[in-house]
C-alpha positions in Angstrom: 0.0 0.0 0.0 1.5 3.3 -1.2 1.2 6.6 0.7 2.1 9.9 -0.9 3.6 12.2 1.8 3.2 15.9 1.1 4.6 17.7 4.1 4.3 21.2 2.6 5.3 24.4 4.5 5.8 25.9 7.9 5.3 23.3 10.6 4.2 20.8 8.0 7.5 18.9 7.7 7.9 18.7 11.5 4.5 17.3 12.3 4.3 15.0 9.3 7.7 13.5 10.2 6.1 12.2 13.5 3.1 10.7 11.7 5.5 9.0 9.3 7.5 7.5 12.2 4.2 6.1 13.5 3.3 4.6 10.2 6.8 3.1 9.7 6.5 1.6 13.2 3.2 0.0 12.3 4.6 -1.3 9.0 7.5 -3.0 10.7 5.1 -5.5 12.2 1.8 -5.1 10.4 0.5 -3.7 7.1 3.2 -3.2 4.4 3.4 0.4 3.6 5.5 2.3 1.1 5.9 6.0 1.7 7.1 8.5 -0.9 7.6 12.2 -0.4 6.9 15.1 -2.8 6.6 18.9 -2.5 3.4 20.9 -2.4 2.3 24.4 -1.6 5.1 26.9 -1.2 7.6 24.0 -1.3 6.1 23.0 -4.7 6.5 26.6 -5.9 10.1 26.7 -4.8 10.9 23.4 -6.5 8.9 23.8 -9.7 7.2 27.2 -9.9 3.9 25.6 -9.1 2.1 24.9 -5.8 1.1 21.5 -7.2 3.9 20.2 -9.5 3.0 17.7 -12.1 5.3 15.1 -10.5 3.4 15.5 -7.2 0.1 14.8 -9.0 1.6 11.7 -10.7 2.8 10.4 -7.4 -0.6 10.9 -5.8 -2.3 9.1 -8.7 0.0 6.1 -8.1 -0.8 6.1 -4.4 -3.6 4.7 -2.2 -3.8 7.8 0.0 -2.2 11.2 0.7 -0.8 12.3 4.0 -0.7 16.1 3.9 1.0 18.6 6.3 0.2 22.2 5.8 0.8 25.0 3.2 1.4 28.7 3.2 3.6 31.4 4.6 4.3 35.1 4.5 7.0 34.7 1.8 4.3 33.6 -0.7 1.6 36.3 0.0 2.6 38.5 -2.9 2.4 35.7 -5.5 -0.5 35.8 -8.0 -3.5 33.9 -6.7 -3.0 30.9 -9.0 0.5 30.4 -7.7 -0.2 30.7 -4.0 0.4 27.7 -1.8 -3.3 27.2 -0.9 -4.1 26.6 -4.6 -2.1 23.3 -4.4 -4.5 21.9 -1.8 -7.6 23.2 -3.6 -6.4 21.7 -6.9 -5.8 18.3 -5.2 -9.3 18.3 -3.9 -10.7 19.1 -7.3 -8.4 16.7 -9.2 -9.3 13.7 -7.1 -12.9 14.7 -6.5 -12.5 14.7 -2.8 -16.0 15.8 -2.1 -16.4 14.6 1.6 -14.5 16.3 4.4 -14.8 14.5 7.7 -13.8 16.6 10.7 -14.3 14.8 14.0 -14.3 16.9 17.2 -13.6 14.8 20.3 -12.8 16.0 23.8 -10.4 13.7 25.5 -11.1 13.5 29.2 -7.7 14.8 30.1 -8.1 17.9 27.9 -11.5 19.1 29.1 -9.7 21.8 31.0 -8.1 23.2 27.8 -11.4 24.2 26.2 -12.5 27.8 26.5 -15.9 26.5 27.6 -16.8 25.0 31.0 -15.7 21.4 31.4 -19.2 20.2 32.0 -20.3 21.7 28.6 -17.7 19.9 26.6 -16.8 16.7 28.6 -17.6 13.7 26.6 -18.1 15.6 23.3 -17.9 13.4 20.2 -19.3 15.1 17.1 -18.5 14.8 13.4 -18.8 17.7 10.9 -19.2 16.4 7.3 -18.3 19.3 5.0 -19.0 19.1 1.2 -15.7 20.0 -0.3 -15.8 20.5 -4.1 -18.8 22.7 -4.7 -20.3 25.9 -3.3 -19.0 29.5 -3.5 -15.4 28.4 -3.4 -15.6 26.8 -6.8 -18.6 28.4 -8.4 -18.3 30.4 -11.6 -18.5 33.2 -12.6 -16.3 35.0 -10.2 -14.0 38.0 -10.2 -13.8 41.7 -10.0 -15.5 44.0 -12.5 -16.7 47.5 -13.1 -20.5 47.7 -12.9 -22.9 49.9 -14.8 -22.4 52.7 -12.4 -18.6 52.7 -13.0 -17.9 51.3 -9.6 -15.7 48.2 -9.0 -17.4 45.2 -7.5 -16.3 41.7 -6.5 -18.5 38.7 -7.1 -18.6 35.0 -6.4 -21.2 32.4 -7.3 -22.7 29.9 -4.9 -23.7 26.8 -6.8 -24.7 23.2 -5.9 -26.0 20.5 -8.2 -28.5 17.9 -7.0 -26.0 15.1 -7.4 -23.4 16.9 -5.3 -25.9 17.4 -2.5 -27.3 13.8 -2.7 -23.9 12.1 -2.4 -22.8 14.1 0.7 -26.3 13.6 2.3 -26.1 9.8 1.7 -22.7 9.7 3.3 -24.0 11.7 6.3 -26.8 9.2 6.9 -24.6 6.2 6.4 -22.1 7.6 8.8 -24.7 8.4 11.4 -25.9 4.8 11.3 -22.5 3.8 12.7 -22.8 6.5 15.4 -25.9 7.8 17.3 -28.2 8.0 14.2 -28.7 11.7 14.3 -28.0 14.2 11.4 -28.3 17.9 11.6 -28.2 19.6 8.2 -27.0 23.2 8.4 -28.0 25.8 5.8 -29.2 29.4 5.4 -32.5 28.5 3.6 -34.2 31.6 4.9 -32.0 33.8 2.7 -30.1 31.8 0.1 -31.9 29.9 -2.8 -29.0 27.5 -3.1 -29.3 26.4 0.5 -33.1 26.1 0.3 -32.4 23.7 -2.6 -29.8 22.0 -0.3 -32.5 21.5 2.4 -35.0 20.1 -0.1 -32.6 17.5 -1.5 -31.3 16.4 1.9 -34.9 16.0 3.0 -35.6 13.8 -0.1 -32.6 11.6 0.6 -33.7 11.2 4.2 -36.7 9.3 2.9 -34.4 6.3 2.4 -32.9 6.6 5.9 -35.9 6.7 8.2 -33.9 5.0 11.0 -31.8 8.2 11.3 -33.2 11.3 12.8 -32.9 14.4 10.6 -33.0 18.0 11.8 -32.3 21.3 10.0 -30.6 24.4 11.4 -29.7 27.8 10.1 -25.9 28.4 10.1 -26.0 31.3 12.5 -28.0 29.3 15.0 -25.7 26.4 14.5 -22.7 28.6 15.3 -24.4 29.7 18.5 -25.5 26.2 19.5 -21.9 24.8 19.1 -20.8 27.0 22.0 -24.1 26.8 23.9 -24.8 23.0 23.9 -22.4 21.2 21.5 -23.3 17.7 22.8 -26.7 18.0 21.1 -25.0 17.2 17.8 -23.9 13.8 16.4 -23.3 14.3 12.7 -23.5 17.8 11.1 -23.6 17.9 7.3 -23.2 21.2 5.5 -21.8 23.0 2.5 -18.3 24.0 1.8 -18.2 27.5 3.2 -20.4 26.9 6.3 -18.4 23.7 7.0 -15.1 25.6 6.8 -16.2 28.0 9.4 -18.1 25.7 11.8 -15.4 23.1 11.9 -12.8 25.6 13.0 -15.2 26.8 15.7 -15.7 23.2 16.8 -12.0 22.7 17.0 -11.8 25.1 19.9 -14.3 23.1 21.9 -11.6 20.5 22.2 -9.1 22.9 23.6 -6.7 23.2 20.6 -6.9 23.2 16.9 -3.7 21.1 17.1 -5.7 18.1 18.2 -8.1 17.7 15.3 -7.5 15.4 12.3 -9.5 15.4 9.0 -10.1 13.1 6.1 -11.2 14.2 2.6 -12.6 11.3 0.6 -13.9 10.6 -2.9 -16.4 8.0 -3.9 -13.7 5.3 -4.3 -12.3 5.7 -0.8 -9.2 7.4 -1.9 -8.4 10.2 0.5 -6.3 13.1 1.6 -5.6 13.2 5.3 -4.4 16.3 7.2 -4.6 18.2 10.4 -7.1 21.0 10.2 -4.7 23.7 11.4 -2.5 25.8 9.2 1.2 26.1 8.7 1.9 28.3 11.8 5.0 30.0 10.3 5.6 31.8 13.7 6.6 28.5 15.3 8.0 26.7 12.3 11.4 25.1 12.9 11.2 25.5 16.7 10.1 22.0 17.4 7.2 23.0 19.6 4.2 22.2 17.3 1.6 19.6 18.4 1.9 16.6 16.1 -1.2 14.7 17.5 -3.6 16.0 14.9 -1.4 14.7 12.1 -0.9 11.4 13.9 -4.6 11.0 14.3 -5.0 11.9 10.6 -2.8 9.0 9.9 -5.1 6.8 11.9 -8.0 8.0 9.7 -5.9 7.2 6.6 -5.4 3.6 7.9 -9.2 3.3 8.6 -10.8 4.8 5.5 -8.4 4.3 2.6 -6.4 1.3 3.6 -9.1 -0.6 5.5 -6.7 -1.2 8.4 -9.1 -0.8 11.3 -7.0 -2.6 13.9 -3.9 -0.4 13.1 -6.1 2.7 13.2 -7.3 1.8 16.7 -3.8 1.1 17.9 -2.8 4.7 16.9 -5.8 6.2 18.6 -5.2 4.2 21.7 -1.6 5.3 21.8 -2.6 8.9 21.6 -5.1 8.4 24.5 -2.4 6.7 26.5 0.1 9.5 26.2 -2.5 12.1 27.2 -3.4 10.0 30.2 0.3 9.8 31.1 0.4 13.6 31.2 2.3 14.5 28.0 1.4 18.0 26.7 2.6 20.3 24.0 2.3 24.0 24.7 -1.1 24.4 23.1 -2.8 21.9 25.4 -0.7 22.4 28.6 -2.1 23.4 31.9 -0.5 26.5 33.5 2.7 25.7 35.3 2.9 22.1 34.0 5.8 20.7 32.0 5.5 20.7 28.2 7.2 18.6 25.6 8.1 19.4 22.0 7.1 17.9 18.7 9.7 15.1 18.7 9.2 14.2 22.3 5.4 13.8 21.7 6.2 11.6 18.8 8.5 9.5 20.9 5.8 9.1 23.5 3.3 7.9 20.9 5.8 5.4 19.5 6.5 4.1 23.0 2.8 3.7 23.7 2.4 1.7 20.4 
């Protein structure tokens, strides 16, 4: 089984290195894995003048899954939009039709204190945000900046969803909920946007085939409020690209740190890109202090969803729980006055726990 490792920029190489060590340790006594590295994002631009070099695409096409680090940094901010690091990730999603973004938000018992909310509000939280990833306003055409009939410049983007795009993400939401607590909340802005009224209509139609799963609808502004008011009311949240982008980052802070949250982006064939949901954090890049656990947990999702190695995935997740129970903390999840460890030390602890 072949994994394309695209470490990217900023803290990407540091955190990805720890996840690679975990995968290599598993491969030594379990599933046979072949890992090959390639540049992406700013590293891709530096190497080939393109945030997604053709050679990187070819490697991904030959692979069973992609382990992704992070992209971006101040040195690339002045580049034309098509050459900026983030375009490498967007083009990967489009090229492989990675339409389903799974973002679990789980509060580990040892980290309830790290949340900005009261421990009793977040303790035991286990929700999944399922974000549609290849449609919506991020990809809709036409878009751009123009001069209108009054001679004034205006910017415009187009929110679009086809019925098939909505159906496939809704079906995945209901199928996923059947393996959890059988509750789906579909988030939209149907009181204002025609596109999201259409979203609500199609999700409701799909629900007709999943009557064993409870379906509710919620406007996105209310969902944002409810996530901080009573997050444990949710099991699976399914929503569009833009709303999912915002709500999943909000949900990450319920857990105490964005450095704890993995993600999976899947296509219909089970091929996926796996990455932590945080960014490249250029302010701490190279200092060896970044939290690698989100990337290690992303590797567990890779094992589960693309390689069908459930036992190996559970071993990784159990190891992470063990090191947290043992008191290991990077700076982002540490209690005041308590000792913290760096990126490599946290990786060592997970390997020892394995």
